[in-house]
C-alpha positions in Angstrom: 123.4 -7.8 109.2 120.7 -6.5 107.0 121.5 -4.7 103.7 118.8 -2.8 101.7 119.6 -3.4 98.0 117.2 -0.6 96.8 116.6 2.7 98.5 116.8 6.4 97.8 117.1 9.5 99.8 114.7 11.7 97.9 115.3 15.3 96.9 112.4 17.6 96.6 112.6 17.3 92.8 112.1 13.6 93.2 109.4 13.8 95.9 107.3 16.5 94.1 107.6 15.2 90.5 104.1 14.8 89.0 105.0 11.4 87.7 104.4 10.1 91.3 100.9 11.6 91.7 99.2 8.3 91.0 101.2 6.7 93.9 100.2 9.5 96.2 96.5 8.9 95.4 96.5 5.3 96.6 98.9 5.9 99.6 96.8 9.0 100.6 99.9 11.1 101.1 100.8 14.6 100.0 104.0 15.6 98.3 106.4 17.0 100.8 107.2 20.7 100.9 110.5 20.6 102.8 113.6 18.6 102.1 114.0 15.3 104.0 117.1 15.5 106.2 119.5 12.6 105.7 119.2 11.9 109.4 115.6 10.9 108.8 116.7 8.2 106.4 119.3 6.9 108.9 116.6 6.9 111.6 114.3 4.9 109.5 117.1 2.4 108.9 117.7 2.2 112.6 114.1 1.5 113.4 113.9 -1.3 110.8 117.3 -2.8 111.8 118.9 -2.0 108.5 122.7 -1.8 108.7 123.5 -0.5 105.3 121.4 0.8 102.3 122.3 1.2 98.7 120.9 4.6 97.8 120.3 5.5 94.2 120.4 8.5 91.9 117.5 9.0 89.5 118.5 10.1 86.0 116.6 9.8 82.7 116.1 11.9 79.5 114.6 15.3 80.6 114.6 14.3 84.2 117.3 14.9 86.9 115.4 13.8 90.0 118.4 12.8 92.2 121.8 13.6 90.9 124.9 11.5 91.3 126.7 14.3 93.2 123.7 14.5 95.6 124.0 10.8 96.3 127.7 11.2 96.8 127.1 14.0 99.4 124.6 11.8 101.3 127.1 8.9 101.4 129.8 11.3 102.6 127.7 12.2 105.6 127.2 8.5 106.6 129.8 6.4 104.8 129.4 3.5 107.2 125.7 3.2 106.5 125.1 4.4 102.9 126.4 3.0 99.6 126.1 4.9 96.4 124.3 3.7 93.2 124.7 5.9 90.2 122.4 6.7 87.3 122.8 8.2 83.8 120.8 9.6 80.9 121.0 6.9 78.2 119.9 9.4 75.5 123.5 10.8 75.5 125.6 7.6 75.1 129.1 8.9 75.4 128.3 11.3 78.2 126.6 8.3 80.0 129.7 6.2 79.6 131.9 9.0 81.0 129.5 9.6 83.9 129.5 5.9 84.8 133.2 5.9 84.9 133.2 9.0 87.2 130.6 7.3 89.4 132.7 4.3 89.9 136.2 5.6 89.9 135.8 9.0 91.5 132.6 8.7 93.6 133.1 5.1 94.7 129.6 3.9 93.7 129.0 0.2 93.7 126.4 -0.1 90.9 124.5 1.8 88.2 120.7 1.8 88.1 118.4 2.8 85.1 114.6 2.5 85.1 113.2 1.4 81.7 109.8 2.9 82.4 111.4 6.3 83.2 113.3 6.1 79.9 110.2 4.7 78.1 112.5 2.1 76.4 113.0 -1.6 77.1 116.4 -2.9 78.3 117.1 -4.3 74.8 117.1 -0.9 73.3 120.4 0.0 71.7 120.8 3.1 74.0 121.3 0.7 76.9 124.1 -1.2 75.4 126.9 1.4 76.0 125.8 1.3 79.7 126.1 -2.5 79.8 129.6 -2.3 78.2 130.7 0.3 80.7 129.4 -1.7 83.7 131.2 -4.8 82.4 134.5 -2.9 81.9 134.3 -1.4 85.4 133.0 -4.6 87.1 129.9 -3.1 88.7 126.3 -4.5 88.5 123.6 -3.0 86.4 120.4 -2.5 88.4 117.0 -2.1 86.9 113.3 -2.4 87.6 111.0 -5.3 86.4 107.3 -5.7 86.7 104.4 -3.2 86.3 104.8 0.5 87.1 103.0 2.3 89.9 103.3 5.6 88.1 101.0 6.0 85.1 103.6 4.9 82.6 103.6 1.9 80.3 104.6 -1.4 82.1 105.6 -3.4 79.0 109.2 -2.2 79.2 109.4 -3.9 82.6 108.8 -7.4 81.3 111.6 -9.6 82.8 112.0 -11.6 79.6 113.8 -8.6 78.0 116.7 -9.3 80.4 117.1 -12.8 78.8 118.4 -11.2 75.7 120.6 -8.7 77.6 122.2 -11.6 79.6 122.8 -13.6 76.4 124.5 -10.6 74.8 126.5 -9.7 78.0 126.9 -13.0 80.0 129.5 -11.3 82.3 127.2 -8.5 83.2 125.7 -8.7 86.7 122.1 -7.7 86.6 120.0 -7.0 89.7 116.3 -6.7 88.8 114.2 -5.0 91.4 110.5 -5.0 92.3 110.0 -8.8 92.0 108.6 -8.6 88.4 104.9 -8.9 89.3 102.7 -9.8 87.5 105.5 -11.6 85.6 107.2 -13.1 88.6 107.5 -16.6 87.1 109.1 -15.0 84.1 111.6 -13.2 86.4 112.4 -16.5 88.2 113.0 -18.3 84.9 115.5 -15.6 83.7 117.3 -15.6 87.1 117.5 -19.4 87.0 118.7 -19.5 83.4 121.5 -16.9 83.8 124.2 -17.1 86.4 124.5 -13.4 86.8 120.9 -12.3 87.0 119.4 -11.6 90.4 116.1 -10.4 91.8 115.5 -7.9 94.6 112.3 -7.6 96.6 112.1 -3.8 96.7 108.6 -2.2 96.6 107.0 -5.2 98.2 106.6 -6.1 101.9 107.3 -9.6 103.0 103.6 -10.3 103.3 103.1 -9.5 99.6 105.8 -11.8 98.2 104.3 -14.1 95.6 104.3 -17.7 96.6 106.4 -18.6 93.6 109.2 -16.3 94.8 109.1 -17.7 98.3 109.4 -21.3 97.0 112.3 -20.2 94.7 114.0 -18.5 97.7 113.6 -21.6 99.9 115.0 -24.0 97.2 117.4 -23.4 94.3 117.1 -19.6 94.3 118.5 -19.0 97.8 121.6 -17.3 96.3 119.5 -15.3 93.8 117.2 -13.1 95.9 118.3 -9.8 97.6 116.2 -7.9 100.2 115.2 -4.4 99.2 112.6 -1.8 100.4 112.3 1.0 97.8 112.5 3.4 100.8 110.9 5.9 101.3 107.9 4.2 99.5 108.1 1.4 102.0 109.7 1.9 105.4 112.2 -0.8 106.4 110.3 -2.0 109.4 107.2 -2.4 107.3 109.1 -4.2 104.6 110.4 -6.8 107.0 107.2 -7.4 109.0 106.4 -11.1 108.7 109.9 -12.3 107.9 109.8 -15.1 110.4 106.7 -16.5 108.7 108.6 -17.2 105.4 110.1 -20.4 106.9 113.6 -19.7 105.8 116.4 -21.7 107.2 119.3 -19.9 108.8 121.6 -20.0 105.8 118.8 -18.8 103.4 117.8 -16.0 105.7 121.4 -14.7 106.0 121.9 -14.9 102.2 118.6 -13.0 101.6 119.2 -10.3 104.1 122.8 -9.5 103.5 125.0 -12.4 102.1 123.8 -12.1 98.5 124.2 -8.3 98.5 127.7 -8.5 99.9 128.7 -10.9 97.2 126.9 -9.3 94.2 127.9 -5.7 95.0 131.4 -6.6 96.2 130.8 -5.0 99.7 
């Protein structure tokens, strides 16, 4: 089994948002003009051998790029393949808490994801703390992004070391930090090693681009700490997995990386 820990089925609002113009320049792609059918996402999963994908909403102050209800509708079409991950606007703390509860209790979502760069605030900002409390109360992981940003937004808020303080303040909070943390991958590994409930997912990077430090961590004491992810549709599943056999993972580590850790962390 292969589980993709970070994907999204994009709406046109998401695909056409100017914030992604810088990514389109170096990928030499144009913003789509027609909605992507959900069947196209399932087909991409099939081509890459992905059994299930956690697909995320995108919410932030002044931005509703993929709503929680849209994610719920995608999951409803393919409940055996897609798993919902909610998102909220942290600038409205009480509304955010109520929405997290609705995501988990009514929509059946398995996690909440918020991107610090999209909020322009680090994870230690006080507006994040009601979210952490709600996630702890409801027993769902908090997912976030670490590392530099592809969009032309400040990268500082993606420093993995911010999660050290969050994990100290909320030791029971399960944190899944996506995008490897480059160029601060060693920092991400240190935080994941230090804290029992901090994990790293490999989304936004193909196997061939994994830093050597992450590969060594995965082969040794970090085998239960790394989750496979794509950041689809930025990276297609088949492309993300190309070169997997060259990592030299033993059978147990490979299984944990591709699905076992995700099953445990997200309670699947």
